[in-house]
TIDOTI-628082 format. One record per residue (C-alpha): residue number from 1; residue in one letter; x, y, z. Coordinates in steps of 0.02 Angstrom, whole numbers. Each point is the difference from the previous one (the first is absolute). Layout:
NODE,NUM,A,X,Y,Z;
...
***
This chain:
NODE,1,M,-442,1364,450;
NODE,2,F,-52,-51,177;
NODE,3,E,-93,158,45;
NODE,4,S,-169,-74,-49;
NODE,5,A,27,-137,130;
NODE,6,E,21,124,144;
NODE,7,L,-174,76,1;
NODE,8,G,-64,-95,150;
NODE,9,Q,-130,-101,-97;
NODE,10,Q,-112,-105,109;
NODE,11,I,-155,-110,-8;
NODE,12,C,-118,-12,147;
NODE,13,K,-38,-166,78;
NODE,14,A,-182,0,-54;
NODE,15,D,41,29,-186;
NODE,16,Y,140,-128,12;
NODE,17,E,-112,-136,70;
NODE,18,K,-131,39,-131;
NODE,19,E,119,-16,-146;
NODE,20,V,108,-149,52;
NODE,21,P,-129,-142,-21;
NODE,22,E,-38,50,-180;
NODE,23,L,182,27,-42;
NODE,24,R,51,-170,75;
NODE,25,E,-136,-90,-103;
NODE,26,A,55,90,-159;
NODE,27,L,181,-45,31;
NODE,28,L,-42,-184,26;
NODE,29,N,-101,0,-160;
NODE,30,V,134,79,-102;
NODE,31,Q,130,-116,72;
NODE,32,Q,-109,-147,-53;
NODE,33,D,-16,77,-174;
NODE,34,L,191,15,-9;
NODE,35,R,23,-185,43;
NODE,36,E,-128,-55,-128;
NODE,37,C,75,115,-133;
NODE,38,G,177,-58,38;
NODE,39,K,79,112,-133;
NODE,40,F,101,113,109;
NODE,41,Q,73,19,176;
NODE,42,V,-15,146,116;
NODE,43,I,157,70,83;
NODE,44,I,-32,119,144;
NODE,45,L,144,97,78;
NODE,46,I,-24,75,173;
NODE,47,G,136,126,38;
NODE,48,G,21,159,98;
NODE,49,V,67,75,158;
NODE,50,D,17,-94,167;
NODE,51,G,-154,7,105;
NODE,52,A,-118,38,-145;
NODE,53,G,-98,-160,24;
NODE,54,K,78,-111,-133;
NODE,55,S,-14,-163,98;
NODE,56,E,-178,38,61;
NODE,57,T,-51,36,-180;
NODE,58,V,68,-167,-61;
NODE,59,K,-90,-87,140;
NODE,60,I,-166,86,-41;
NODE,61,L,15,-47,-184;
NODE,62,S,25,-182,49;
NODE,63,E,-156,10,109;
NODE,64,W,-106,82,-130;
NODE,65,M,45,-120,-138;
NODE,66,D,27,-189,-13;
NODE,67,P,175,-26,73;
NODE,68,R,20,-167,-87;
NODE,69,F,26,89,-163;
NODE,70,I,108,141,66;
NODE,71,E,188,-21,16;
NODE,72,T,70,122,129;
NODE,73,N,187,32,-9;
NODE,74,A,82,93,144;
NODE,75,M,163,54,-82;
NODE,76,G,114,48,145;
NODE,77,A,190,-3,-1;
NODE,78,A,69,-126,-121;
NODE,79,T,45,-170,74;
NODE,80,E,173,-81,-21;
NODE,81,E,-71,-108,-139;
NODE,82,E,-77,151,-90;
NODE,83,L,164,99,17;
NODE,84,A,86,-141,-93;
NODE,85,H,-111,31,-151;
NODE,86,P,-34,152,-112;
NODE,87,P,-105,134,93;
NODE,88,M,-159,-33,-106;
NODE,89,W,6,-190,25;
NODE,90,R,-104,2,159;
NODE,91,F,-135,111,-82;
NODE,92,W,-11,-105,-156;
NODE,93,R,-27,-158,105;
NODE,94,A,-145,84,92;
NODE,95,L,-98,59,-153;
NODE,96,P,-180,-65,2;
NODE,97,S,-71,-108,-136;
NODE,98,R,-141,54,-114;
NODE,99,G,-167,6,88;
NODE,100,K,79,43,168;
NODE,101,I,47,155,98;
NODE,102,G,172,31,71;
NODE,103,I,25,130,133;
NODE,104,F,176,63,32;
NODE,105,F,27,80,169;
NODE,106,G,170,73,-44;
NODE,107,S,53,-18,-181;
NODE,108,W,134,28,-131;
NODE,109,Y,-8,185,44;
NODE,110,T,51,-19,184;
NODE,111,P,187,-46,-13;
NODE,112,P,47,135,-129;
NODE,113,I,-89,139,103;
NODE,114,I,76,-55,165;
NODE,115,N,174,-20,-70;
NODE,116,R,-8,175,-75;
NODE,117,V,-65,78,161;
NODE,118,Y,142,-75,101;
NODE,119,G,130,51,-129;
NODE,120,R,47,-175,-54;
NODE,121,T,-35,47,-180;
NODE,122,T,5,155,-110;
NODE,123,G,-138,93,-83;
NODE,124,R,52,-77,-166;
NODE,125,D,-17,-171,81;
NODE,126,L,-177,40,51;
NODE,127,D,-42,63,-174;
NODE,128,Q,65,-160,-77;
NODE,129,A,-95,-106,126;
NODE,130,M,-163,90,-39;
NODE,131,E,33,-18,-189;
NODE,132,R,14,-190,31;
NODE,133,V,-160,3,101;
NODE,134,V,-93,86,-143;
NODE,135,R,63,-133,-121;
NODE,136,F,-49,-138,117;
NODE,137,E,-174,65,25;
NODE,138,R,-19,33,-188;
NODE,139,M,40,-184,-27;
NODE,140,L,-129,-49,129;
NODE,141,L,-129,110,-85;
NODE,142,D,43,-72,-169;
NODE,143,E,-31,-171,79;
NODE,144,E,-178,60,40;
NODE,145,A,26,30,187;
NODE,146,L,-98,136,90;
NODE,147,I,116,101,114;
NODE,148,L,-72,107,140;
NODE,149,K,127,104,101;
NODE,150,F,-52,82,163;
NODE,151,W,109,120,98;
NODE,152,L,-66,34,178;
NODE,153,H,57,170,57;
NODE,154,L,11,95,165;
NODE,155,S,61,174,37;
NODE,156,K,153,10,111;
NODE,157,E,-103,62,148;
NODE,158,V,-132,-137,-20;
NODE,159,Q,129,-135,-21;
NODE,160,K,86,51,162;
NODE,161,K,-169,-8,93;
NODE,162,R,-38,-166,-79;
NODE,163,L,165,-80,52;
NODE,164,K,-15,65,179;
NODE,165,K,-178,-68,9;
NODE,166,L,55,-169,-59;
NODE,167,E,148,0,117;
NODE,168,K,-108,46,150;
NODE,169,N,-120,-143,-25;
NODE,170,P,67,-165,72;
NODE,171,E,-88,-97,-137;
NODE,172,T,81,97,-145;
NODE,173,R,165,50,81;
NODE,174,W,92,-140,-93;
NODE,175,R,-39,86,-164;
NODE,176,V,108,151,37;
NODE,177,T,184,-39,3;
NODE,178,E,163,98,-16;
NODE,179,T,-20,-15,-188;
NODE,180,E,-166,93,-3;
NODE,181,W,73,145,103;
NODE,182,A,157,2,-103;
NODE,183,H,-107,19,-156;
NODE,184,F,-100,136,84;
NODE,185,K,157,101,31;
NODE,186,L,28,-5,-186;
NODE,187,Y,-180,41,-41;
NODE,188,D,39,150,-114;
NODE,189,K,127,-104,-98;
NODE,190,F,-118,-148,-16;
NODE,191,R,-135,115,-62;
NODE,192,K,108,82,-133;
NODE,193,I,75,-163,-66;
NODE,194,S,-167,-94,7;
NODE,195,E,-82,141,-97;
NODE,196,Q,136,-11,-131;
NODE,197,A,-19,-189,-15;
NODE,198,L,-191,12,-15;
NODE,199,Q,11,137,-132;
NODE,200,Q,116,-105,-103;
NODE,201,T,-106,-156,9;
NODE,202,S,-178,63,-5;
NODE,203,T,-48,-48,-177;
NODE,204,T,-165,3,-96;
NODE,205,D,-31,-186,22;
NODE,206,A,74,-16,176;
NODE,207,P,-25,167,90;
NODE,208,W,34,29,184;
NODE,209,I,-154,27,106;
NODE,210,I,46,107,152;
NODE,211,V,-116,-29,148;
NODE,212,E,-5,101,162;
NODE,213,G,35,-127,134;
NODE,214,A,-49,92,161;
NODE,215,D,-183,-58,10;
NODE,216,P,-15,-190,-17;
NODE,217,R,-181,5,-58;
NODE,218,Y,42,122,-140;
NODE,219,R,155,-104,-44;
NODE,220,Y,-92,-166,-9;
NODE,221,L,-150,64,-101;
NODE,222,T,109,99,-121;
NODE,223,I,114,-148,-39;
NODE,224,G,-143,-124,-5;
NODE,225,K,-97,106,-125;
NODE,226,E,153,30,-108;
NODE,227,I,31,-188,-13;
NODE,228,L,-183,-35,-35;
NODE,229,G,-9,134,-136;
NODE,230,A,159,-53,-86;
NODE,231,L,-45,-185,2;
NODE,232,R,-179,29,-62;
NODE,233,K,60,117,-138;
NODE,234,R,128,-129,-59;
NODE,235,L,-122,-146,8;
NODE,236,D,-141,93,-89;
NODE,237,G,120,70,-131;
NODE,238,G,66,-171,-50;
NODE,239,E,149,17,-112;
NODE,240,Q,-26,190,-3;
NODE,241,G,34,6,188;
NODE,242,A,185,25,-26;
NODE,243,S,92,107,-124;
NODE,244,P,9,-87,-170;
NODE,245,K,164,-85,-40;
NODE,246,Q,110,95,-123;
NODE,247,L,140,-75,-104;
NODE,248,P,166,62,69;
NODE,249,V,118,88,-117;
NODE,250,L,155,-111,-20;
NODE,251,P,171,53,-62;
NODE,252,P,53,-68,-170;
NODE,253,V,94,-166,3;
NODE,254,K,181,13,-52;
NODE,255,D,20,-180,-56;
NODE,256,K,-156,-110,-2;
NODE,257,F,91,-138,-97;
NODE,258,I,146,-22,123;
NODE,259,L,-16,-190,-4;
NODE,260,K,42,-3,-185;
NODE,261,S,172,75,33;
NODE,262,L,57,-136,120;
NODE,263,D,149,-111,-40;
NODE,264,F,-57,-181,23;
NODE,265,S,163,-75,-56;
NODE,266,Q,76,17,173;
NODE,267,T,34,-172,72;
NODE,268,M,92,-85,139;
NODE,269,T,70,-178,10;
NODE,270,K,-46,-118,141;
NODE,271,K,175,11,70;
NODE,272,E,-2,188,-1;
NODE,273,Y,-172,2,75;
NODE,274,D,44,-114,148;
NODE,275,G,144,111,48;
NODE,276,E,-97,164,-19;
NODE,277,L,-151,-71,89;
NODE,278,E,101,-51,150;
NODE,279,K,91,167,2;
NODE,280,Y,-156,108,4;
NODE,281,Q,-101,-111,114;
NODE,282,R,141,7,126;
NODE,283,K,10,189,-21;
NODE,284,L,-187,22,25;
NODE,285,N,3,-109,155;
NODE,286,L,137,106,77;
NODE,287,L,-89,159,-40;
NODE,288,V,-163,-50,83;
NODE,289,R,94,-58,157;
NODE,290,S,80,172,18;
NODE,291,R,-60,111,141;
NODE,292,K,-33,140,-124;
NODE,293,F,-128,-109,-89;
NODE,294,C,-113,10,153;
NODE,295,K,-36,182,-44;
NODE,296,I,-70,-37,-172;
NODE,297,S,-131,-110,-78;
NODE,298,T,8,-80,-170;
NODE,299,I,-141,-14,-123;
NODE,300,L,35,-110,-154;
NODE,301,V,-121,7,-148;
NODE,302,F,7,-133,-132;
NODE,303,E,-100,31,-156;
NODE,304,G,22,-72,-174;
NODE,305,A,-69,-95,-147;
NODE,306,D,-75,-170,34;
NODE,307,A,134,-134,12;
NODE,308,A,138,131,17;
NODE,309,G,73,-85,153;
NODE,310,K,-67,105,147;
NODE,311,G,-24,-150,114;
NODE,312,G,176,-67,-31;
NODE,313,A,74,170,30;
NODE,314,V,-94,18,165;
NODE,315,R,65,-170,60;
NODE,316,R,180,55,-32;
NODE,317,V,-31,156,103;
NODE,318,T,-80,-89,147;
NODE,319,G,137,-129,-7;
NODE,320,A,115,133,76;
NODE,321,L,-123,55,137;
NODE,322,D,-58,-60,171;
NODE,323,P,-181,-59,-24;
NODE,324,R,-48,99,157;
NODE,325,S,46,164,-83;
NODE,326,Y,-103,-6,-160;
NODE,327,R,-176,-29,-68;
NODE,328,I,-49,-42,-178;
NODE,329,I,-164,78,-52;
NODE,330,P,-71,-77,-160;
NODE,331,I,-125,120,-76;
NODE,332,A,-150,-67,-95;
NODE,333,A,-173,67,-31;
NODE,334,P,-63,101,152;
NODE,335,T,-105,-88,126;
NODE,336,Q,-175,63,45;
NODE,337,E,72,85,157;
NODE,338,E,134,87,-101;
NODE,339,K,-127,61,-126;
NODE,340,L,-90,92,143;
NODE,341,H,152,105,37;
NODE,342,P,102,130,-101;
NODE,343,Y,113,-85,-128;
NODE,344,L,166,21,92;
NODE,345,W,-68,-60,168;
NODE,346,R,39,-183,-35;
NODE,347,F,183,47,-34;
NODE,348,W,24,124,142;
NODE,349,R,-44,-131,129;
NODE,350,H,143,-113,-58;
NODE,351,I,136,135,11;
NODE,352,P,140,-71,110;
NODE,353,R,67,76,160;
NODE,354,N,181,57,3;
NODE,355,G,125,-142,-11;
NODE,356,N,-112,-108,-105;
NODE,357,F,-39,-44,-182;
NODE,358,T,-165,-14,-92;
NODE,359,I,8,-78,-170;
NODE,360,F,-147,35,-117;
NODE,361,D,-25,-130,-134;
NODE,362,R,-101,120,-108;
NODE,363,S,-57,160,82;
NODE,364,W,-95,164,-3;
NODE,365,Y,56,18,-180;
NODE,366,G,-140,-119,-48;
NODE,367,R,-110,154,-16;
NODE,368,L,113,66,-138;
NODE,369,L,16,-169,-84;
NODE,370,V,-135,-134,6;
NODE,371,E,-136,114,66;
NODE,372,R,34,128,-137;
NODE,373,V,21,-124,-144;
NODE,374,E,-146,-112,50;
NODE,375,G,-115,145,46;
NODE,376,F,-21,-50,185;
NODE,377,C,6,181,51;
NODE,378,S,-50,166,-77;
NODE,379,Q,115,107,-103;
NODE,380,A,-5,130,136;
NODE,381,D,55,-127,130;
NODE,382,W,154,-61,-90;
NODE,383,M,50,172,-60;
NODE,384,R,0,73,176;
NODE,385,A,90,-155,65;
NODE,386,Y,167,63,-69;
NODE,387,G,0,145,122;
NODE,388,E,-73,-103,144;
NODE,389,I,133,-133,-18;
NODE,390,N,142,128,-12;
NODE,391,D,-66,82,159;
NODE,392,F,-14,-172,86;
NODE,393,E,177,-50,-42;
NODE,394,E,68,171,47;
NODE,395,Q,-77,-18,174;
NODE,396,L,84,-172,16;
NODE,397,A,169,74,-51;
NODE,398,Q,-15,150,117;
NODE,399,S,-27,-112,148;
NODE,400,G,155,-105,-32;
NODE,401,G,-74,-124,-123;
NODE,402,V,107,-69,-143;
NODE,403,V,-120,-28,-147;
NODE,404,V,81,-113,-131;
NODE,405,K,-107,-33,-156;
NODE,406,F,36,-127,-133;
NODE,407,W,-78,-23,-171;
NODE,408,L,53,-170,-69;
NODE,409,S,-11,3,-188;
NODE,410,I,13,-139,-126;
NODE,411,T,-28,-8,-186;
NODE,412,K,-164,-66,-72;
NODE,413,D,90,-152,-74;
NODE,414,E,80,-42,169;
NODE,415,Q,-168,12,85;
NODE,416,L,-76,-122,-124;
NODE,417,K,143,-121,29;
NODE,418,R,-26,8,190;
NODE,419,F,-188,-21,-15;
NODE,420,K,23,-160,-101;
NODE,421,E,129,-64,124;
NODE,422,R,-122,26,141;
NODE,423,E,-137,-96,-89;
NODE,424,V,106,-156,-14;
NODE,425,T,91,9,167;
NODE,426,G,-106,-76,141;
NODE,427,F,64,106,143;
NODE,428,K,-15,158,-103;
NODE,429,R,-171,-32,-79;
NODE,430,F,-93,93,140;
NODE,431,K,90,159,-56;
NODE,432,I,-82,11,-169;
NODE,433,T,-184,48,-15;
NODE,434,E,-120,62,-134;
NODE,435,E,22,173,73;
NODE,436,D,186,-4,-46;
NODE,437,W,-45,-39,-181;
NODE,438,R,-130,136,1;
NODE,439,N,126,127,65;
NODE,440,R,122,-53,-135;
NODE,441,R,-127,43,-134;
NODE,442,K,6,178,71;
NODE,443,W,189,11,-4;
NODE,444,N,7,172,-87;
NODE,445,K,-131,79,114;
NODE,446,Y,97,-60,155;
NODE,447,G,160,62,-77;
NODE,448,L,-72,174,-24;
NODE,449,A,-67,-1,183;
NODE,450,V,167,-55,66;
NODE,451,G,93,135,-93;
NODE,452,E,-111,137,69;
NODE,453,M,7,-75,175;
NODE,454,I,189,-3,5;
NODE,455,D,15,172,-70;
NODE,456,R,-126,80,121;
NODE,457,T,45,-93,159;
NODE,458,S,188,-17,-8;
NODE,459,T,56,133,124;
NODE,460,D,161,44,92;
NODE,461,K,-67,-77,160;
NODE,462,A,-76,-156,-82;
NODE,463,P,78,-34,-172;
NODE,464,W,-44,-144,-110;
NODE,465,T,131,-130,-45;
NODE,466,V,-40,-83,-165;
NODE,467,V,72,-176,-6;
NODE,468,E,39,-90,-163;
NODE,469,A,-65,-171,56;
NODE,470,N,19,-110,-156;
NODE,471,N,151,-75,93;
NODE,472,K,-60,-45,175;
NODE,473,Y,178,-7,73;
NODE,474,F,37,176,-61;
NODE,475,A,-168,67,64;
NODE,476,R,20,-74,176;
NODE,477,V,172,68,26;
NODE,478,K,-48,170,-65;
NODE,479,I,-143,5,124;
NODE,480,L,106,-50,148;
NODE,481,R,135,125,-47;
NODE,482,E,-126,139,-10;
NODE,483,I,-80,-43,170;
NODE,484,C,172,0,83;
NODE,485,A,46,165,-78;
NODE,486,R,-162,86,51;
NODE,487,I,9,-62,180;
NODE,488,E,184,43,14;
NODE,489,G,-37,175,-68;
NODE,490,A,-139,26,128;
NODE,491,M,111,-54,144;
***
């Protein structure tokens, strides 16, 4: 795979100086067109062997284009804060918005490759990591992103000469450390594993472009022209620039009317409630103060019908917690900034570090509910969201996250009763809006969407708990009991 990047390709100084001005002007123009278009972002990955000129290439690209609209991310070893989150958290936070270019010097490929080379993981681990990468990039492509992946290669002999040359020069000596030489000793292993990773992840819409890195002039011109060509093709092609969206094939739903089988007769007296509430709040408080809790994070998702009691349930949960250890994230319509990023971006950035809670009052499931029912997204978008959400929650669980999801369900008659109470109660009147009444008129459509959502996204790692919420006392205790059980099980 790398043989084509070991041919000794070069560009003479005269030809280079002749081509660069025209290329720079064209890159600036296409960058301006990208900003004005604003329909997609460009994600550029610069990877490859040590000494192949990755940092110099990133620097040149910033000089040739307008650096104000380029976000350069040097992804070295994960920081302490990053290690306390899922591995993909730091990459999600760094994704550029539509109309901008994001350059990743080091990327989501780097840790899996290095870990495999040094024997920290198995071949199966690498395969699974690359499968996750393909799904991640597929999601970015479906969100209209343009992904350009460059791998800068050197032969073993050329890399050795390059490292010695850098080490000999006092001005560049700092760039060659024990790490670079340790990697060089494992050159053959790095080459084999990198080739495997690239073969698994070079797809039709996001192929790897292997560039010989020995001659800087050849390297700069090749990468600059590739970026220019891909951007111009996408801009000129409009909607045809990316592969057309196809509706995913979804498995049949086992029970799309799950809400109709609930037993709403379950009740609890005020006396019973007071005792159970104190019991489970005390238990939750003790669990989160345990040393073992420091190794996990907790993500609570509250979804449900309007007036089902989500806010009251959340307050009973937070009543057992130290305010410093949790955040409540109310989810409404996306902001303009959030619309410029992939759908899950606004949720990834709120994922808690280990030892903390994040409570989502409504969540990423809006795509499968309100956006689907109201037509705020395309059919292709909400249909592929099932798989994207399952993948998202699996990543949270694999990194020590406890994902606890609640659907609070009430009957249509109970909802009407609560709506009328809100209209005549001064301190509750703000809770009832015309939107609530409009949603109520689509009760059956939402019921169908909820049934399919629960069926397709209730997994072993992140199961749904459906709460019969006609009786608020019963619902609150059931929620607290489930949270305690899930955290206790994870510890």
